[in-house]
C-alpha angles and dihedrals in degrees: 000000000000092000092045093052092046095051092043090055094044094045092053091046095049096044093049094047092045094050098047099072096051091043090051090050092054098037093096095053091046092046095239095137128126107219121208123246141080114038093348118113100206120091101204133052112272128193112243100202099107092102091058092053091044093050095047092048092050094045093049094049093048094045092052102038110021122084109261098233124145094268093053093045093047092048090052091051092047090046091051091051092050092045093052093048089046092051089048089052092048090055104042107009110247130220112255090245092062090047090054090048091057091047092050091049091051092047091048091052094056094041100049101028098036101030090234111162141133102275094190139026124221114266089015097071096134094076137035116261114254118246094248088061101031098054099053092040091053091050091049092049095047095045092041096051091044091056094040093062090040091055092046091061096097106112133043110279094358105113092036093051094046091050090047090057093046093047092049090050092050092045090056093046089050089049091051092052095040095243101154094177095059090040092056092045092051095043090055090050091048092054093050092045093054090050091050097044089057085073100029104056114109120321088034121212091190139023127216092222124199089304091064101036094047092044092052093046093048093048092048090052094048093046094050094047088053091046092050094049105123089216090061107032147001101250128120119232086233088076087071089072089063097040093050088042117149100017090057095046091045091054093048092048095048095046094047091048092050092049092048089052091050094247131130112270088222098059113099120237143159097264101101120122093255090051089052092052092049090049090053088060104265118141122237092261093047094049094049093045093049092051090047090054093049092047091047089052093052093047089049089052089053088058095044094047098039094116097041127109124261090252093058092044090052093047091053096041100049097063090047092049092048091049093051094044090050087068088071089067097050096077117041095213140010092265101053126184095295097043127227118301112227094185139011128213109249114255117239114265090230141000108267113227127176094212119115092236092056093047089050092048090047096054110028097057091050091050090050091051090049090057102034100049099053091043091050092047092051091051094040093076087071097046098084114079092212134015114207115231095235090056090046090052091053090049091050093050092048090048090054092048092051094048092049090045092052089052098043100033111027092169089067093059094113092052092047092048090052091051092051093046097045097045097037094049090046090054092048096047092045091055092042091053089058090056093046092051091051091051094040093232111197127225091266095057115127093254094050092044089052091056093046089053092044091051090052092050092049092050092048092048094051093044101046109025113113094205120079096235092135125037114192116221135189087264090061091053090047091055091047090051091053091047092051096043099047096067088053091060114087122248099358093173126140104195104309094337122109095219095191094053092045092050093049092050093048093051091051091048094047091050089052090050091054092048092053097041093049092045093051098043131226098311127107104266137169091287087067091056090047091054090052089048092054095049095044091046093052091046092051095044092050091060100038 
């Protein structure tokens, strides 16, 4: 199972990241471009094809690695329907009635072909819900969650980050209950999301569009209904209120406000929660980060309260819901006294200081990272005791793609180098963690001490450098949150792999990659040769 989850995640990540550049290049000809103006906060045209790449990456990973039972097949069919309708909407702008038709068709596919339905109703957990109640409730949940995530897609990285937190929470709940189907579905979504967010964090170079936001919402809804099925696991459907968190409350608040004002609930406006925060004077980064923190808190509550009764879940949820919905009354309109901020000046990467100590702290750590990371990557090929042939084959194929890409498309060298570094280092650390678990390596082992030192050097570089080589974003804080939280969770083991330790090491390594790549510029540098070395080394070792 560990290998299956790993390859599902990596496959979705690689496919999504590989598809985004060519899709961006053709978005103009295919008329998948989001133009500025009106209620939109971006000032330049942006391709909205990220959802297509995200969907294809997720589909491919699930088709290859997930068990092909009726739930998986039906969810893929429903996801395809929602993705096609969303792409149609992104291109021509559909009437809301046609959107609802697509959502109902997708919901019908998973309900009647996959048998996906709400098996229980909160406060009536002792008996199965009758069909006359279960069927309409399931439709309401699927359509409601689909639109909730769609409506949350208002700022760069917002909907993707919120869904990432929800998907991670559901993946852990599925892990705790032993539900491998939901785990594989969520892991595939997580891989695609990380690949997409690499291009979507502020300032976004690509949007997911309705295709992506509706697909993510639909897949979240389907996965949670399966997870909350009393025949499969012990969780109450009430947990969905916490896992869906801010997107659900935002949708409720906006619709209620529109109805109270005598307007159609389907007409877009500037009254969403993120618009309110911008109107109160928060910058783009601050608004996204604040919503991330609130969503992370609600997902964490879902984990902490997973064994509680419906009455306790309701008692905890209602004050939170009232507090969030009260924000819709703070600002009278979507513009507010301060107006909406369409852009924010980038914060300095560090705090410039003319003192000798600050100059020393700003240069020495970066020089150490420049030496330590390439040396570690060169040695890392020899760390795993054994390289499986399927992993070696993937490394060989990626190596071939990078070499061909460097020859055919030299301008994409920085992107190709990133792919080689990210994927190759993930392979190496994944295999190395298996060895360390077998040997029971303590925290003070040479490998762990290296990463502790590297993390310190990265933090010092970001904090004290006077040159903006590295600009932290809400996505960076989101990754740090996941790295810090995972070790707190009990028994986060996938097979013999300590998932929390692996995640923390990868985040430290990825941060160091970004520091070095930004510092060296967009040309092909020694890190490119190192990435080729890792992939070729893994391919050779797998077949020796």
